[in-house]
C-alpha positions as CSV (number, residue, x, y, z in Angstrom):
1,M,-27.6,-9.3,-11.3
2,T,-26.9,-11.6,-8.3
3,T,-24.6,-10.7,-5.4
4,L,-22.3,-13.7,-4.8
5,I,-20.0,-14.5,-1.9
6,F,-17.1,-16.2,-3.6
7,Y,-14.7,-18.2,-1.4
8,E,-11.4,-18.6,-3.2
9,K,-7.8,-19.6,-2.7
10,P,-5.9,-16.3,-2.9
11,G,-3.6,-16.1,-5.9
12,C,-5.3,-19.1,-7.7
13,G,-5.3,-18.2,-11.4
14,N,-8.3,-20.5,-12.1
15,N,-10.4,-18.7,-9.4
16,A,-9.3,-15.4,-11.0
17,R,-10.7,-16.6,-14.4
18,Q,-13.9,-17.8,-12.8
19,K,-14.4,-14.4,-11.1
20,R,-13.8,-12.6,-14.4
21,L,-16.6,-14.7,-16.0
22,L,-19.0,-13.8,-13.2
23,L,-18.2,-10.1,-13.3
24,D,-18.4,-10.0,-17.1
25,A,-21.9,-11.5,-16.8
26,G,-22.9,-8.6,-14.6
27,H,-22.8,-10.3,-11.2
28,E,-21.5,-8.6,-8.0
29,L,-18.8,-10.5,-6.0
30,V,-17.9,-10.4,-2.4
31,V,-14.6,-12.2,-2.4
32,R,-13.4,-14.1,0.7
33,D,-10.4,-16.2,1.5
34,L,-11.5,-19.9,1.6
35,L,-8.3,-20.8,3.5
36,A,-8.8,-18.2,6.3
37,E,-12.6,-18.5,6.8
38,P,-13.6,-19.9,10.2
39,W,-15.4,-23.0,8.8
40,T,-17.5,-25.4,10.9
41,A,-18.7,-28.8,9.8
42,E,-22.2,-27.5,9.6
43,R,-21.4,-24.6,7.4
44,L,-19.4,-26.7,5.0
45,R,-22.0,-29.5,4.8
46,D,-24.6,-26.9,3.5
47,F,-22.5,-26.5,0.3
48,F,-22.3,-30.3,-0.3
49,V,-26.0,-31.1,-0.2
50,G,-26.9,-33.7,-2.8
51,L,-23.3,-34.5,-3.8
52,P,-21.4,-37.7,-3.2
53,V,-18.5,-37.2,-0.8
54,A,-16.0,-37.8,-3.5
55,D,-17.2,-34.6,-5.2
56,W,-16.6,-32.5,-2.1
57,F,-12.8,-32.8,-2.6
58,N,-10.4,-30.6,-4.6
59,R,-9.0,-33.1,-7.1
60,A,-5.9,-30.9,-7.5
61,A,-5.0,-31.0,-3.8
62,P,-1.5,-32.5,-3.3
63,Q,-2.8,-35.3,-0.9
64,V,-5.5,-36.3,-3.4
65,K,-3.2,-36.2,-6.5
66,S,-0.5,-38.2,-4.7
67,G,-3.1,-40.9,-3.7
68,E,-2.6,-40.3,0.0
69,I,-6.3,-39.5,0.2
70,D,-8.8,-41.5,-1.9
71,P,-12.0,-39.4,-1.9
72,A,-14.1,-42.5,-2.9
73,R,-13.1,-44.2,0.3
74,V,-13.7,-41.4,2.8
75,G,-16.9,-41.0,4.8
76,A,-18.8,-37.8,5.3
77,E,-17.7,-37.0,8.8
78,A,-14.1,-37.9,8.1
79,A,-14.1,-35.8,5.0
80,L,-15.4,-32.7,6.9
81,N,-12.8,-33.2,9.6
82,M,-10.0,-33.4,7.0
83,M,-11.2,-30.2,5.3
84,L,-11.4,-28.3,8.6
85,A,-7.8,-29.3,9.3
86,D,-6.7,-28.6,5.7
87,P,-9.0,-26.2,3.7
88,L,-6.9,-26.9,0.6
89,L,-8.9,-30.2,0.4
90,I,-12.1,-28.3,-0.2
91,R,-13.3,-28.2,-3.8
92,R,-13.1,-24.7,-5.1
93,P,-14.7,-22.2,-5.3
94,L,-17.5,-22.2,-2.8
95,I,-20.3,-19.8,-4.0
96,E,-23.0,-18.5,-1.7
97,T,-26.1,-16.4,-2.3
98,E,-29.1,-15.5,-0.1
99,H,-31.0,-18.5,-1.5
100,W,-28.5,-21.2,-2.5
101,K,-25.0,-22.5,-2.0
102,L,-22.7,-24.2,-4.6
103,V,-19.4,-26.0,-4.5
104,G,-17.1,-25.9,-7.5
105,F,-17.7,-24.2,-10.9
106,D,-19.5,-27.0,-12.7
107,A,-20.6,-25.7,-16.1
108,E,-24.1,-27.0,-16.0
109,Q,-24.8,-25.7,-12.5
110,I,-23.3,-22.3,-13.3
111,E,-25.4,-22.0,-16.5
112,A,-28.6,-23.0,-14.7
113,R,-28.2,-20.7,-11.8
114,L,-26.3,-17.7,-13.3
115,G,-26.8,-17.9,-17.0
116,I,-23.1,-18.3,-17.9
117,A,-22.6,-20.8,-20.7
118,G,-19.8,-23.4,-20.3
119,N,-18.6,-26.5,-22.1
120,K,-21.4,-29.0,-21.7
121,D,-19.2,-31.8,-23.1
122,E,-17.0,-31.3,-20.1
123,P,-19.1,-30.1,-17.1
124,R,-16.2,-29.4,-14.9
125,S,-14.1,-27.6,-17.5
126,L,-14.6,-24.2,-15.9
127,E,-13.1,-25.4,-12.6
128,T,-10.4,-27.7,-13.8
129,C,-7.0,-26.4,-13.0
130,P,-5.2,-25.4,-16.3
131,R,-1.8,-26.3,-15.0
132,T,-0.6,-29.2,-17.2
133,H,2.4,-30.1,-15.1
134,A,0.4,-32.4,-12.9
135,D,3.3,-33.5,-10.7
136,T,3.9,-29.9,-9.5
137,P,1.0,-28.6,-7.4
138,C,0.0,-25.0,-7.1
139,P,2.1,-23.1,-4.5
140,A,0.8,-23.4,-1.0
141,P,-0.6,-20.1,0.3
142,Q,1.8,-19.5,3.1
143,N,4.9,-21.4,2.1
144,S,5.2,-20.8,-1.7
145,E,8.5,-20.9,-3.6
146,P,10.1,-17.6,-4.4
147,Q,8.9,-17.8,-8.0
148,D,5.1,-17.6,-7.7
149,S,3.9,-16.9,-11.3
150,E,0.2,-17.1,-10.5
151,R,0.3,-14.4,-7.9
152,A,2.5,-12.3,-10.0
153,Q,0.2,-12.8,-13.0
154,V,-2.7,-11.4,-10.9
155,A,-0.7,-8.3,-10.1
156,F,0.3,-7.9,-13.8
157,E,-3.3,-8.3,-15.0
158,Y,-4.5,-5.8,-12.3
159,H,-1.9,-3.3,-13.3
160,E,-2.7,-3.5,-17.0
161,R,-6.5,-3.4,-16.3
162,T,-6.2,-0.2,-14.2
163,K,-4.1,1.8,-16.6
164,H,-5.6,5.1,-17.8
165,R,-5.7,5.3,-21.6
166,P,-6.6,8.2,-23.9
167,E,-9.7,6.4,-25.0
168,R,-10.8,5.3,-21.6
169,Y,-9.9,5.6,-17.9
170,A,-9.7,2.8,-15.5
171,S,-13.1,1.6,-14.2
172,G,-14.5,3.9,-11.6
173,P,-17.8,5.3,-10.2
174,E,-20.0,7.0,-12.8
175,T,-20.8,9.9,-10.4
176,L,-19.8,11.2,-7.0
177,D,-21.9,12.6,-4.2
178,W,-19.5,14.4,-1.8
179,T,-22.3,14.5,0.8
180,S,-22.0,10.7,1.1
181,Q,-18.2,10.5,1.3
182,P,-17.1,7.7,3.6
183,D,-16.1,8.8,7.1
184,P,-12.4,9.7,7.0
185,F,-11.9,8.7,10.6
186,R,-12.0,5.1,11.9
187,T,-12.8,4.6,15.6
188,F,-13.5,1.6,17.8
189,K,-16.6,2.0,19.9
190,D,-16.2,0.9,23.6
191,S,-12.4,0.9,23.4
192,P,-10.8,2.7,26.3
193,S,-9.2,6.0,24.9
194,I,-6.0,7.5,26.1
195,R,-5.4,11.1,25.1
196,L,-2.0,11.8,23.8
197,P,-0.2,15.1,24.7
198,L,0.7,17.7,22.0
199,C,4.3,18.1,22.9
200,V,6.3,18.3,19.7
201,G,7.8,21.6,20.7
202,R,9.6,20.3,23.8
203,L,10.7,16.9,22.5
204,V,12.0,17.2,18.9
205,H,14.9,19.5,19.3
206,I,17.5,16.8,19.8
207,G,20.9,18.5,19.6
208,E,24.4,17.0,19.7
209,G,25.1,15.3,23.0
210,Q,21.4,15.1,24.0
211,T,19.8,11.8,24.6
212,A,16.8,10.6,22.6
213,P,13.7,10.5,24.8
214,E,12.5,7.2,26.2
215,F,9.4,5.5,24.9
216,S,6.5,7.1,26.7
217,L,3.0,8.7,26.1
218,D,4.8,12.0,25.5
219,S,7.2,10.8,22.9
220,I,4.7,8.5,21.2
221,G,2.3,11.4,21.0
222,A,5.0,13.6,19.4
223,L,5.9,10.8,16.9
224,L,2.2,10.4,15.8
225,Q,1.5,14.1,15.8
226,L,4.3,14.7,13.4
227,S,3.6,11.8,11.1
228,L,0.0,10.9,11.0
229,G,-1.8,13.6,13.0
230,L,-3.9,16.4,11.8
231,S,-2.0,19.5,10.6
232,A,-5.0,21.8,10.0
233,W,-8.7,22.1,9.3
234,K,-9.9,23.9,6.2
235,E,-13.2,25.7,5.5
236,Y,-14.8,27.0,2.4
237,G,-18.4,28.0,2.6
238,P,-20.3,25.2,4.3
239,D,-17.6,22.6,3.7
240,R,-15.0,21.7,6.3
241,W,-12.2,19.1,6.0
242,A,-9.1,18.0,7.8
243,L,-5.5,18.0,6.5
244,R,-2.9,15.6,7.9
245,C,0.9,15.5,8.1
246,N,0.9,12.4,5.8
247,P,-0.5,13.3,2.3
248,S,-3.1,11.1,0.7
249,S,-4.6,10.7,-2.8
250,G,-7.7,12.9,-2.9
251,N,-7.2,13.7,0.8
252,L,-9.2,10.4,1.4
253,H,-6.7,8.8,3.9
254,P,-7.2,5.0,3.7
255,T,-4.2,4.4,6.0
256,E,-4.8,3.4,9.6
257,A,-2.1,3.1,12.2
258,Y,-1.7,0.8,15.2
259,V,0.8,0.9,18.1
260,I,2.1,-2.3,19.8
261,A,3.8,-1.4,23.0
262,H,5.5,-3.6,25.6
263,G,7.3,-2.0,28.5
264,T,6.3,1.6,27.7
265,A,5.7,4.0,30.5
266,G,2.1,5.0,30.8
267,L,0.7,2.2,28.6
268,D,-0.4,-1.3,29.4
269,A,1.2,-3.9,27.3
270,G,-1.0,-4.4,24.2
271,L,-2.3,-3.0,20.9
272,Y,-3.6,0.5,20.3
273,H,-5.3,2.2,17.4
274,Y,-4.3,5.7,16.6
275,A,-7.3,8.0,16.4
276,S,-5.9,11.0,14.5
277,R,-9.0,13.2,14.9
278,S,-8.7,13.3,18.7
279,H,-5.0,12.5,18.8
280,A,-5.6,9.6,21.1
281,L,-4.9,5.9,21.4
282,E,-7.8,3.5,21.4
283,Q,-6.9,0.4,23.4
284,R,-7.7,-2.6,21.2
285,C,-6.2,-5.3,23.4
286,T,-4.2,-5.8,26.6
287,S,-1.9,-8.7,27.3
288,S,-0.9,-10.0,30.7
289,A,1.7,-12.3,29.3
290,A,5.4,-11.6,29.6
291,H,6.7,-9.8,26.5
292,P,10.1,-8.5,25.6
293,P,10.0,-4.7,25.7
294,G,9.6,-3.0,22.4
295,L,7.6,-0.5,20.3
296,W,6.1,-1.2,16.9
297,I,3.7,0.5,14.5
298,G,1.6,-1.3,12.0
299,L,-0.2,0.2,9.0
300,S,-3.3,-1.0,7.3
301,S,-5.5,0.3,4.5
302,I,-9.3,0.7,4.2
303,H,-9.5,0.3,0.4
304,W,-13.1,1.5,0.2
305,R,-12.1,5.0,1.2
306,E,-10.1,5.3,-2.0
307,A,-12.3,3.1,-4.2
308,W,-15.3,5.2,-3.4
309,K,-13.8,7.9,-5.6
310,Y,-11.2,6.2,-7.8
311,G,-12.7,2.7,-8.4
312,E,-10.4,-0.1,-9.5
313,R,-7.2,2.0,-9.5
314,A,-7.7,2.7,-5.8
315,F,-5.4,-0.2,-4.7
316,R,-2.5,1.6,-6.3
317,Y,-3.3,4.8,-4.5
318,C,-3.6,3.0,-1.2
319,Q,-0.1,1.6,-1.6
320,L,1.3,5.0,-2.5
321,D,-0.3,6.4,0.6
322,V,1.4,3.7,2.7
323,G,4.7,4.9,1.3
324,H,3.9,8.5,2.3
325,A,2.9,7.3,5.8
326,L,6.1,5.3,6.1
327,A,8.3,8.2,5.1
328,A,6.3,10.5,7.5
329,L,7.0,8.1,10.4
330,R,10.7,7.8,9.6
331,Y,11.2,11.6,9.5
332,A,9.2,12.0,12.8
333,A,11.3,9.2,14.4
334,G,14.5,10.9,13.2
335,L,13.5,14.2,14.9
336,L,13.1,12.3,18.1
337,G,16.5,10.6,17.7
338,W,15.0,7.2,17.0
339,E,15.5,4.7,14.3
340,L,12.7,3.0,12.3
341,R,13.0,-0.2,10.3
342,L,10.6,-2.3,8.3
343,V,10.0,-5.7,9.9
344,A,10.5,-7.6,6.7
345,G,9.9,-11.1,8.2
346,C,6.3,-10.4,9.3
347,N,4.0,-12.0,6.8
348,S,0.5,-10.8,6.1
349,Q,-1.2,-13.6,8.1
350,H,0.9,-12.8,11.2
351,L,0.4,-9.1,10.8
352,A,-3.4,-9.5,10.6
353,A,-3.3,-11.4,13.9
354,L,-1.1,-8.8,15.5
355,L,-3.2,-5.8,14.4
356,G,-6.6,-7.6,15.0
357,T,-7.7,-6.8,11.4
358,G,-8.8,-10.4,10.9
359,R,-11.2,-10.4,13.8
360,E,-14.7,-10.9,12.3
361,Q,-16.5,-10.1,15.5
362,D,-14.9,-6.7,15.8
363,Y,-15.9,-5.5,12.4
364,A,-19.4,-6.8,11.7
365,R,-20.7,-4.6,8.8
366,A,-17.8,-2.2,9.0
367,E,-15.3,-1.9,6.2
368,R,-12.4,-4.2,6.5
369,E,-8.7,-3.2,6.8
370,E,-6.0,-4.8,4.7
371,P,-2.8,-5.2,6.8
372,D,0.2,-3.6,5.0
373,L,3.4,-3.5,7.1
374,L,5.0,-3.4,10.5
375,V,7.9,-1.2,11.5
376,Q,10.0,-1.3,14.7
377,L,11.1,1.7,16.6
378,T,14.4,1.8,18.5
379,R,16.3,4.4,20.3
380,S,19.6,5.1,18.5
381,A,21.7,3.9,21.5
382,Q,20.1,0.5,21.3
383,L,21.6,-0.1,17.8
384,V,24.9,-1.9,17.8
385,S,26.0,-0.9,14.3
386,P,24.8,0.8,11.2
387,A,24.0,-2.6,9.7
388,H,21.3,-3.1,12.2
389,A,18.8,-5.3,10.2
390,Q,19.5,-8.2,12.6
391,T,18.1,-6.2,15.5
392,V,14.7,-5.9,13.9
393,V,12.2,-8.4,15.3
394,E,8.4,-8.7,15.3
395,P,6.5,-8.8,18.6
396,A,5.4,-12.1,20.1
397,P,1.9,-13.2,19.0
398,W,-1.1,-12.6,21.3
399,D,-1.9,-15.5,23.5
400,A,-5.7,-16.0,23.7
401,A,-5.5,-17.0,27.3
402,D,-3.7,-13.8,28.3
403,T,-5.2,-11.3,25.9
404,R,-8.4,-9.2,26.3
405,W,-9.8,-7.5,23.2
406,S,-12.2,-4.5,23.2
407,G,-13.9,-2.3,20.6
408,Q,-16.1,-2.4,17.6
409,A,-15.1,-0.7,14.3
410,N,-17.3,2.1,13.1
411,L,-19.2,1.8,9.7
412,L,-17.7,4.4,7.3
413,D,-20.2,4.2,4.5
414,P,-23.7,2.8,5.2
415,H,-24.8,2.9,1.6
416,P,-21.9,2.0,-0.8
417,M,-23.0,2.2,-4.4
418,Y,-20.2,0.1,-5.9
419,H,-18.0,-2.9,-5.3
420,W,-14.7,-3.5,-7.0
421,P,-13.8,-7.2,-6.6
422,V,-10.5,-6.8,-8.5
423,I,-9.1,-4.9,-5.6
424,D,-9.7,-7.8,-3.2
425,E,-8.1,-10.1,-5.8
426,V,-4.9,-8.1,-6.2
427,A,-4.7,-7.5,-2.4
428,S,-4.8,-11.3,-1.8
429,A,-2.3,-12.0,-4.5
430,T,0.2,-9.4,-3.3
431,Q,0.1,-10.3,0.4
432,Q,3.5,-11.2,1.9
433,N,3.3,-14.9,2.4
434,R,6.8,-15.7,3.5
435,D,8.4,-15.5,6.9
436,E,11.6,-14.0,5.6
437,A,11.9,-11.4,2.9
438,A,15.0,-9.5,4.1
439,A,17.3,-8.1,1.4
440,P,21.1,-8.1,1.6
441,A,22.7,-5.1,3.2
442,L,22.6,-2.2,0.7
443,A,25.8,-0.5,-0.4
444,Y,25.0,3.2,-0.6
445,P,26.7,5.4,-3.2
446,P,29.0,8.1,-1.9
447,G,27.4,11.6,-1.7
448,T,28.1,15.1,-0.6
449,S,24.6,16.0,0.6
450,P,24.6,16.6,4.4
451,T,22.2,14.7,6.6
452,H,19.3,16.9,7.4
453,L,15.8,16.5,8.7
454,P,12.9,18.8,8.0
455,A,11.9,21.1,10.8
456,P,8.6,20.3,12.6
457,E,7.1,23.5,11.2
458,V,7.9,22.3,7.6
459,I,6.2,18.9,8.3
460,M,3.1,20.4,9.8
461,G,2.9,23.2,7.2
462,R,3.1,20.8,4.2
463,R,0.3,21.3,1.8
464,S,-0.5,19.9,-1.7
465,A,-0.5,22.6,-4.4
466,Q,-3.7,23.1,-6.3
467,R,-2.3,25.6,-8.9
468,F,1.1,26.9,-9.9
469,D,2.5,30.2,-11.1
470,P,3.5,29.5,-14.8
471,Q,5.8,32.5,-14.8
472,F,8.0,31.5,-11.9
473,D,11.5,30.0,-12.5
474,M,13.2,28.1,-9.7
475,A,17.0,28.4,-9.1
476,A,19.2,25.7,-10.5
477,A,20.8,25.1,-7.1
478,D,17.4,24.4,-5.6
479,F,16.5,22.0,-8.4
480,Y,19.7,20.1,-8.0
481,R,19.3,19.9,-4.3
482,M,15.8,18.4,-4.7
483,V,17.1,15.9,-7.2
484,D,20.0,15.0,-4.9
485,S,17.6,14.4,-2.0
486,L,16.2,11.5,-3.9
487,L,19.5,9.5,-3.9
488,P,19.4,6.7,-1.4
489,R,21.8,7.2,1.5
490,P,22.1,5.7,5.0
491,Q,19.8,8.3,6.5
492,A,16.1,9.0,6.8
493,P,14.0,8.0,5.0
494,W,16.0,5.6,2.9
495,D,17.4,3.5,5.8
496,I,14.0,1.9,6.5
497,W,15.0,-1.3,4.5
498,D,17.8,-2.8,2.5
499,Y,16.1,-3.3,-0.8
500,A,18.1,-1.9,-3.7
501,P,16.5,1.3,-5.2
502,A,14.1,0.3,-8.0
503,I,12.5,3.7,-8.8
504,H,14.2,6.1,-11.3
505,P,12.5,9.5,-11.8
506,V,12.1,10.9,-15.3
507,F,11.9,14.7,-15.2
508,F,10.1,17.1,-17.4
509,V,12.1,20.3,-16.7
510,H,10.1,23.4,-17.6
511,R,11.4,26.4,-15.7
512,V,14.7,26.1,-13.9
513,E,17.2,29.0,-14.3
514,G,20.4,27.7,-15.9
515,V,19.0,24.2,-16.7
516,P,17.9,23.8,-20.3
517,P,14.3,22.6,-20.6
518,G,14.1,19.0,-21.6
519,L,13.6,15.4,-20.5
520,Y,16.0,14.1,-17.9
521,I,16.4,10.9,-15.9
522,L,17.9,10.2,-12.4
523,V,19.5,6.8,-12.1
524,R,19.2,6.0,-8.4
525,D,21.1,2.7,-8.6
526,A,24.2,2.5,-10.7
527,A,23.5,-1.1,-11.5
528,A,20.3,-0.1,-13.3
529,E,21.9,2.3,-15.8
530,A,22.8,-0.4,-18.4
531,R,19.2,-1.8,-18.2
532,L,17.7,1.6,-18.6
533,R,19.9,2.4,-21.6
534,Q,18.9,-0.8,-23.2
535,E,15.2,-0.4,-22.6
536,L,14.8,3.4,-23.3
537,S,14.7,4.9,-26.8
538,D,18.1,4.6,-28.6
539,E,17.6,8.2,-29.8
540,F,18.1,9.6,-26.3
541,E,21.3,11.6,-25.6
542,W,22.3,10.5,-22.1
543,Q,24.2,13.8,-21.5
544,K,25.0,15.4,-18.2
545,A,23.6,18.9,-18.0
546,E,26.0,21.8,-17.8
547,G,26.3,22.8,-14.1
548,C,25.0,19.5,-12.8
549,P,27.0,18.4,-9.7
550,E,29.5,15.6,-10.6
551,N,28.1,13.2,-8.0
552,L,24.6,13.5,-9.4
553,P,23.7,10.7,-11.9
554,L,21.2,13.0,-13.7
555,Y,21.2,12.7,-17.5
556,R,19.4,14.7,-20.2
557,L,17.6,12.4,-22.5
558,Q,16.3,15.0,-24.9
559,A,16.3,18.8,-25.0
560,G,13.2,20.8,-25.8
561,R,10.1,22.1,-24.2
562,W,8.0,19.2,-23.0
563,H,5.3,21.1,-21.0
564,K,2.5,20.1,-23.4
565,V,3.5,16.5,-23.4
566,A,3.7,16.6,-19.6
567,R,0.2,17.9,-19.4
568,A,-1.1,15.4,-21.9
569,V,0.3,12.3,-20.1
570,S,-1.0,13.7,-16.8
571,C,-4.6,13.4,-17.9
572,A,-4.5,17.0,-19.3
573,Q,-3.9,18.5,-15.8
574,S,-2.3,21.9,-16.0
575,I,-0.3,21.4,-12.8
576,A,2.1,19.1,-14.7
577,A,2.9,22.0,-17.2
578,D,2.6,25.2,-15.1
579,S,5.1,24.0,-12.5
580,C,8.9,24.3,-12.6
581,F,9.2,20.6,-13.2
582,S,7.2,17.4,-13.1
583,L,8.2,13.8,-13.2
584,G,7.1,10.2,-13.6
585,M,8.6,7.5,-11.3
586,L,9.8,4.6,-13.5
587,A,10.0,1.3,-11.6
588,E,12.0,-1.8,-12.3
589,F,8.8,-3.7,-12.5
590,E,8.5,-7.1,-14.1
591,T,11.5,-8.8,-12.6
592,N,10.8,-7.7,-9.0
593,V,7.1,-8.6,-9.1
594,E,7.9,-12.0,-10.7
595,K,10.3,-12.8,-7.9
596,D,7.7,-12.0,-5.3
597,A,4.2,-10.5,-6.0
598,W,4.5,-8.7,-2.7
599,R,7.0,-6.4,-4.3
600,Y,4.1,-4.9,-6.3
601,R,3.1,-3.2,-3.0
602,Q,6.7,-2.4,-2.0
603,L,7.5,-0.7,-5.3
604,H,4.5,1.6,-4.7
605,W,5.8,2.3,-1.2
606,E,9.2,3.3,-2.6
607,A,7.4,5.7,-5.0
608,G,5.5,7.1,-2.1
609,L,8.7,7.7,-0.2
610,L,10.1,9.7,-3.1
611,G,7.0,11.7,-3.3
612,H,7.1,12.5,0.4
613,V,10.8,13.6,0.2
614,L,9.8,16.0,-2.7
615,Y,6.9,17.4,-0.7
616,L,9.1,18.3,2.3
617,E,12.1,19.5,0.2
618,A,9.8,21.8,-1.7
619,E,8.4,23.2,1.5
620,T,11.9,23.8,2.9
621,L,12.7,25.8,-0.3
622,G,9.5,27.9,0.0
623,L,7.9,25.9,-2.9
624,R,5.1,23.4,-3.1
625,G,4.6,20.0,-4.6
626,T,1.7,17.7,-5.3
627,G,1.3,14.1,-6.3
628,I,-0.4,13.2,-9.6
629,G,-2.2,9.9,-9.5
630,C,-4.0,10.4,-12.8
631,F,-1.6,9.8,-15.7
632,L,-1.7,7.9,-19.0
633,D,0.6,4.9,-18.2
634,D,1.4,3.7,-21.7
635,A,1.5,7.1,-23.3
636,F,4.3,7.9,-20.9
637,H,6.0,4.6,-21.7
638,E,5.7,5.2,-25.4
639,L,7.4,8.6,-25.3
640,L,10.3,6.9,-23.5
641,G,10.5,4.1,-26.1
642,L,9.5,1.3,-23.7
643,R,8.0,-1.7,-25.4
644,N,7.4,-4.2,-22.5
645,R,6.7,-4.2,-18.8
646,N,10.3,-4.4,-17.6
647,F,9.8,-0.8,-16.5
648,Q,6.5,0.8,-15.6
649,T,5.6,4.2,-14.2
650,L,3.9,4.1,-10.8
651,Y,3.5,7.7,-9.6
652,H,3.8,11.2,-11.0
653,F,4.7,14.4,-9.1
654,T,5.2,18.1,-9.8
655,V,6.8,21.1,-8.0
656,G,6.6,24.8,-8.4
657,R,5.5,28.0,-6.7
658,A,1.9,27.5,-5.6
659,L,-1.0,29.9,-6.1
660,T,-3.1,30.0,-2.9
661,D,-6.8,30.3,-2.9
662,T,-7.4,33.0,-0.3
663,R,-11.1,32.1,0.0
664,I,-10.2,29.0,2.0
665,T,-9.9,29.5,5.7
666,T,-7.2,27.6,7.7
667,L,-8.0,26.5,11.3
668,P,-5.9,24.8,13.9
669,P,-5.8,21.0,13.9
670,Y,-6.9,20.5,17.6
671,P,-8.7,23.8,18.5
672,D,-9.9,22.5,21.8
673,R,-6.4,21.6,23.0
674,I,-3.3,23.5,24.1
675,A,0.2,22.3,23.2
676,D,2.4,21.7,26.2
């Protein structure tokens, strides 16, 4: 086996096929973005040793195909300058090992160096772009057309590859050593640290007629404490672990948060990393330039934290965690009287620059962070109307002349045993590469549910259930209230964006007084009902349950006891059957991802939002919920009668009365600090 650094164009289908050949042959890949790499003429020249200049060029590059550039007539220095200015001209891929470098995927070279046989009659057949419509180039990486089939295909292939099946689960580590778990806390050495106050108690009780607090260290501290801060420490024997207000798959917490503040009392204008363990802001950069005032929070993911345990499926879980964090932030903002909106126009390249996640010199050997999203916080009085999408803007970019950076990221896992290149591949393919992705204003359905926010005690007391009481029945009114809470309305957390609801929960109702056991579906967007009826089994009833509120679009598909089926499709986990109900979140999948591969992420975020609402609603009712990431995707689809990928399940969840393990000790989240 050889470890290869593979420089690709993100989203390139041909590069994806080449990587698959290398992986199938047993090689390990470290995948990097050829277009974003800080190349120099000297570095590039090392790949081209022994080749004529004409063979340095990507023959599929638009300027080459159009005849604007004739590689046979370009000198070496001019060629290097052209490629530094436009990396699309570089022949792909570039492959690097400790001992040699290679440009392109020439069959003879690949077989000689790596033992992978190709077509010797056509030495470049493994790298020739398979697109037959020669007059239409591959989409440019940052300005592609809305239909980007190659990027969508990478997402589809990843999703299919990472499905759990009865005969085999998605690829993951063969064994786990919990003593070598990656550090769950990212820090930046040598960054100035600003301790945030623990002041939730005196800031969140915003009553009628009261004014939302200004942006300050106090209010930012309350926001982060309620959303991403620690909620408790747990101990069992020699083991000790932290819980946070935002839930995470396996309690692994890949999500990192950054604050961008301009004109905030007590903070220099700049970028700050939130260190949840100490409830502090680590100053990543300061800017002396004039910036319009504002407050933003960016989220990123450290994929290795999840992949260490879950392998290739980890990218899915990271995106679900982003959705949970997003909902947690929105609820916390609401308790402060603030609004929070997704900055839809901030593409991934801009976001990486804003959050500093692309700064090679600040990470060295440390695990990289994938930028996910940016949200803007506003005080309610600043909003001119409920349709306030036009007020959402991204912060001005950092100007190198006026910006001072500090801090080195810590290494989380000094001895990683595995690498999952397919995660890097799907992350690249699903980045947001457009400057504008805003959706039309959403028309919310009428509803009778009053606007309500969870109490701070509910947020900080939220826990994931480990076991359920299989003898407990919940009240029908409580069940219908929880289902109703999932309907999108112009209130937290659904008002963070204007994308039409695309997740429709399918419920296994086990033990709800007055609600017959059976299979039910909640249609969260009226426009989707016809599509669902067409795709789901024609044997389903589509009947409203007796006693179901008139405004609730909840339909019984089939009566009967489904607890054994629920357990089976949830990887034989008893929590899916012993609860009062469990559910799978069915997403309108293919059409959304084909339109923009970035929606693959956003659909998971929406599923995470639903999960977070269920967590907090369950706590409010004295119940408990827990997310289920391990489920048999296609087994669930089969029982619904689905025959294609128009709809796919993304996340499962379950709610009931939890059984608590009294052997586990609960300790305060910040024992060395006193709340003020």
